[in-house]
C-alpha positions as CSV (number, residue, x, y, z in Angstrom):
1,M,77.0,90.1,94.1
2,N,80.1,91.7,92.5
3,N,82.9,91.2,95.6
4,F,85.4,88.8,93.6
5,I,88.7,88.5,96.6
6,N,87.5,90.3,100.3
7,L,91.0,91.2,102.2
8,I,89.2,91.9,105.7
9,N,92.2,92.8,108.9
10,I,95.1,92.0,106.8
11,S,98.2,93.0,109.0
12,K,101.8,91.7,108.3
13,K,104.9,92.1,110.3
14,Y,108.5,91.1,109.3
15,Y,110.4,90.4,112.2
16,N,114.3,90.8,111.9
17,N,115.9,92.7,115.3
18,K,112.6,94.5,115.9
19,S,109.0,93.3,114.1
20,I,108.5,95.8,111.6
21,K,105.0,96.0,109.7
22,V,104.1,95.6,106.6
23,L,101.1,96.5,106.4
24,N,98.6,97.6,108.8
25,N,94.8,96.3,109.6
26,L,93.7,96.3,105.6
27,N,89.9,96.5,104.8
28,F,89.0,96.1,100.9
29,T,87.1,94.4,98.3
30,F,88.7,93.7,94.4
31,E,85.7,92.9,91.6
32,H,84.2,91.7,89.0
33,G,85.1,93.7,85.8
34,K,87.7,95.6,87.1
35,I,91.9,96.4,86.9
36,Y,93.4,97.7,90.1
37,S,96.9,99.5,90.2
38,I,99.6,99.5,93.3
39,I,101.5,102.9,93.8
40,G,104.0,103.8,96.5
41,P,107.1,103.8,96.7
42,S,110.2,100.4,97.2
43,G,108.9,99.1,100.7
44,S,105.8,100.9,101.0
45,G,103.9,96.6,101.1
46,K,102.5,96.4,97.0
47,S,105.4,93.0,96.9
48,T,103.9,91.5,99.8
49,L,100.2,93.1,99.3
50,L,100.6,90.8,96.3
51,N,102.0,87.5,97.6
52,I,99.0,87.2,99.6
53,L,96.7,88.1,96.9
54,S,98.6,84.9,95.4
55,L,99.3,82.8,98.2
56,I,102.2,82.7,98.1
57,D,102.9,84.3,101.8
58,S,100.1,84.8,104.5
59,P,99.3,87.6,106.4
60,T,100.3,87.4,109.9
61,S,96.6,88.8,111.2
62,G,93.3,88.9,109.4
63,Y,92.1,86.4,106.3
64,I,90.8,87.2,102.7
65,K,88.2,85.8,100.6
66,I,88.3,84.3,97.2
67,L,84.7,84.2,95.8
68,N,83.3,84.0,99.4
69,T,84.9,81.1,100.2
70,K,87.7,82.3,103.6
71,I,91.9,81.0,102.6
72,N,92.9,78.6,105.5
73,F,97.1,79.6,105.2
74,T,97.7,76.6,106.3
75,N,96.9,74.2,104.3
76,K,99.1,74.8,101.1
77,I,97.8,72.0,98.9
78,N,95.1,73.9,98.8
79,N,96.1,76.8,98.0
80,D,98.1,75.5,95.6
81,Q,95.5,73.9,93.8
82,I,93.9,77.5,94.1
83,R,96.6,79.5,93.4
84,S,97.1,76.5,89.6
85,E,93.4,76.7,89.3
86,K,92.1,80.5,89.7
87,I,95.3,82.9,89.6
88,G,98.4,84.4,86.9
89,I,100.9,85.7,88.2
90,I,103.0,88.0,85.6
91,Y,107.0,88.8,87.5
92,Q,109.3,91.8,86.4
93,D,112.0,89.4,85.5
94,K,110.2,87.6,83.6
95,N,111.5,84.6,84.8
96,L,111.6,82.0,82.5
97,L,113.5,79.2,82.3
98,N,116.8,79.4,80.0
99,D,116.4,76.1,79.2
100,F,113.4,75.9,77.6
101,T,112.1,77.8,74.8
102,A,109.1,80.6,74.2
103,L,107.3,77.0,73.1
104,E,108.2,74.8,75.7
105,N,107.3,78.2,78.2
106,V,103.8,78.5,77.9
107,R,102.8,75.3,75.6
108,R,100.4,77.9,73.7
109,I,98.5,80.9,73.2
110,I,101.5,83.1,71.8
111,K,100.7,83.1,68.9
112,N,98.0,85.5,70.2
113,L,100.7,87.7,70.6
114,G,101.9,88.0,68.0
115,L,104.7,85.8,68.6
116,S,104.2,83.4,66.0
117,S,107.1,83.3,64.5
118,R,109.3,82.8,67.8
119,I,108.2,80.3,69.4
120,N,111.3,77.6,68.9
121,H,112.9,80.7,70.7
122,Y,115.3,81.1,74.0
123,P,114.6,83.6,75.7
124,S,118.9,85.0,75.3
125,E,117.8,85.3,72.4
126,L,114.7,86.9,72.2
127,S,114.5,91.0,73.7
128,G,113.2,92.2,77.3
129,G,109.8,93.4,75.3
130,E,109.4,89.6,73.6
131,C,110.3,87.6,77.3
132,Q,108.0,90.2,78.7
133,R,105.1,88.4,76.7
134,I,105.7,85.6,76.7
135,A,105.7,85.9,80.6
136,I,102.3,86.6,79.7
137,S,101.0,83.7,78.0
138,R,102.4,81.4,80.5
139,A,100.1,82.9,83.1
140,L,96.8,82.8,80.8
141,I,97.7,79.0,80.6
142,N,95.4,78.1,83.2
143,E,92.4,81.3,82.0
144,P,93.1,82.3,85.0
145,Q,90.2,84.8,87.2
146,I,93.0,86.3,89.1
147,I,95.5,88.4,87.2
148,L,98.4,89.5,89.3
149,A,101.6,91.7,87.9
150,D,104.4,92.7,90.5
151,E,105.7,95.8,88.3
152,P,105.3,94.1,84.9
153,T,107.1,96.4,82.8
154,G,110.1,97.6,85.3
155,N,113.1,96.8,83.3
156,L,111.2,97.2,79.5
157,D,111.5,100.8,77.2
158,I,108.8,103.1,77.4
159,E,107.5,101.5,74.1
160,N,107.9,98.1,75.2
161,A,106.4,98.6,78.3
162,K,103.0,100.7,76.0
163,E,102.6,97.6,74.4
164,V,102.5,94.7,77.3
165,F,100.2,97.4,79.2
166,K,98.0,97.7,76.6
167,L,98.3,93.3,76.5
168,L,97.4,93.2,80.6
169,F,94.1,96.0,80.0
170,D,92.9,93.3,76.4
171,L,93.0,90.9,79.4
172,K,90.5,92.8,81.4
173,N,86.5,90.9,81.3
174,K,83.4,90.8,83.1
175,N,84.7,87.4,85.0
176,R,88.3,88.9,85.9
177,V,89.8,90.6,88.5
178,I,93.1,92.5,87.7
179,I,95.5,93.8,89.6
180,F,99.1,95.1,88.8
181,A,102.1,97.1,91.4
182,T,104.0,100.1,89.5
183,H,105.7,102.8,89.9
184,N,104.4,104.7,86.8
185,R,102.0,106.6,87.5
186,Y,101.0,106.8,83.5
187,F,100.2,103.2,83.7
188,A,98.5,103.5,87.2
189,N,96.1,106.1,86.2
190,M,94.7,104.1,83.5
191,A,93.6,101.7,85.6
192,D,89.6,101.2,87.5
193,C,90.6,101.8,90.9
194,K,94.1,103.6,91.5
195,I,95.6,102.6,94.8
196,Q,98.0,103.5,96.9
197,M,99.6,102.1,100.2
198,I,101.6,105.0,102.2
199,G,102.5,103.7,105.7
200,G,100.6,100.3,105.2
201,K,97.4,100.9,104.6
202,M,95.6,101.5,101.2
203,K,94.9,105.3,99.6
204,I,91.8,103.9,97.0
205,T,91.6,106.7,94.4
206,N,89.3,106.0,91.2
207,A,91.8,106.2,88.7
208,K,89.1,106.4,85.8
209,I,85.4,105.1,84.9
210,G,84.6,102.4,84.6
């Protein structure tokens, strides 16, 4: 079986004076060895879906299976352990700790990303592209089987964005799934499968031959 993550009837509602359904009865299977892009306008549910996949947020209804194990969203301790062992998360805003150097933020891996000369620099001393490479390094510390990236190049110019996406795609292997959200259709089309969020539903496009 090549099934890695299964979404089963996943819905998510938010309540703010009235009920707003962001995700509407999603059913989908993410497979080993593939890269998935998620596109859609702001508010379409991209970040909500990634937060549920990362076990940070929980669905209103439905459930997820990871490697055929059903996730119990009420078991925070177990889900924290799954996240620490299997999931690497890359954010748009690199979320680095300003009082720690690059080396202290990631401890290892950064040499492989061409940042050896920057290991003792603080985030304020790094460029946007360098900060995001440090953030990618940090996400790889646990050698995750699942990499989730939410608009990882949203704050970068096009050249730095291309460099970051090259690094991201170089992380593809047969035992890993990579899922990223982006507004950039050029980068979205590079994925093995493109997911468009429309009205809380997922419209699937095979962006390229894997």
